[in-house]
N, C-alpha and C positions, 0 to 999 in steps of 0.2 A: 295177499300176505303169505300165501303158500311158499313163495320163493324167497322169503325173508332170510337173509344170511347175517346173523348177528356179528360175526367177526368182520365181514366185509363192511357192514354199516359202521362199526366202531372205528375201523381203519379210515373210512371216509370222514367221519367226524373229527378224528385226530388231525386231519389235514385242513380243516376249516380255518381260514386265517382272518376272517372279518369279525368285527364286533358282533356278538350273538346274545340275544335274549331268549331264554327258554321259559315259556309260561305254561304251567301245568296245573290241572285240577287235583287237589289233594284226595278227592274221592273218585278219581278216574278208575273205573273197573275194567276198561278195555285195555289200557296200558298202565299198569300200576306205577305208583310214584317212584319206586326204586329205579325204574328205567330213566326217569328224568334226571336222577342223580348220576347215573352212569353216563348219560349224554353230557351233563354238565362237567363231569370230570374229564371226559374225552375231548371236549371242545376247549382248546386253550383260551383262557381269559373270558369264558362265557359267564353270564349271570343267569341264575335260576330264580324264578318267582313262582312260589306255590300259592295258588288261590284256594283258600279254605272253603269247605262246603260246596265244592264244585266238581263236576264230573269231567268227561272227556271233551265236551264242547265249550271250553272256557269262553271263547269269544261270543257265544250265544247265551250261555247260562249266567255269566257275570260280566256282561259286556262293558259296563262302566268301569269296573276294576281293571279289566283287560286293557281298555283304551288308556286309562290312567297310567298303567305300567309302561305301555308302549311309548306314550308321550314323555314320561319321565326318563325312560331309557334313551330316547333320541334327543331329548331336550337338555340333558345334563352335560353332554359333550363327552369326548373320548377320555377314557381313563389312561393315564400314562402307562406305557408298555411295561415298565419295571414294577408297577404296582400289582401285587398278586390278587387274583379274584378270590372271593370268599367261597366256601363250600356251598352255602345257600345264601343268596343275596338277600332275600326277604320272603317272609311268609305272611299272607294277608288273610 
């Protein structure tokens, strides 16, 4: 993480063109929740899911909720391109 370049990362995220789900723990102390919101804004059409009472390792700490959200994300189908993404898709 020493070589982390925030501007380079944000530019990379702005160029993501595939459907993207960002799952983040609301109590993440390694990367605070504000970063997830920045990522969500930077990635066009992304969806952000905040998992309450969860830290950095969402897939381990809240594995059932994580899997639920991933299944829902892929199971719902593609959102029409002209439909705007919400600032925060859902908080659990």
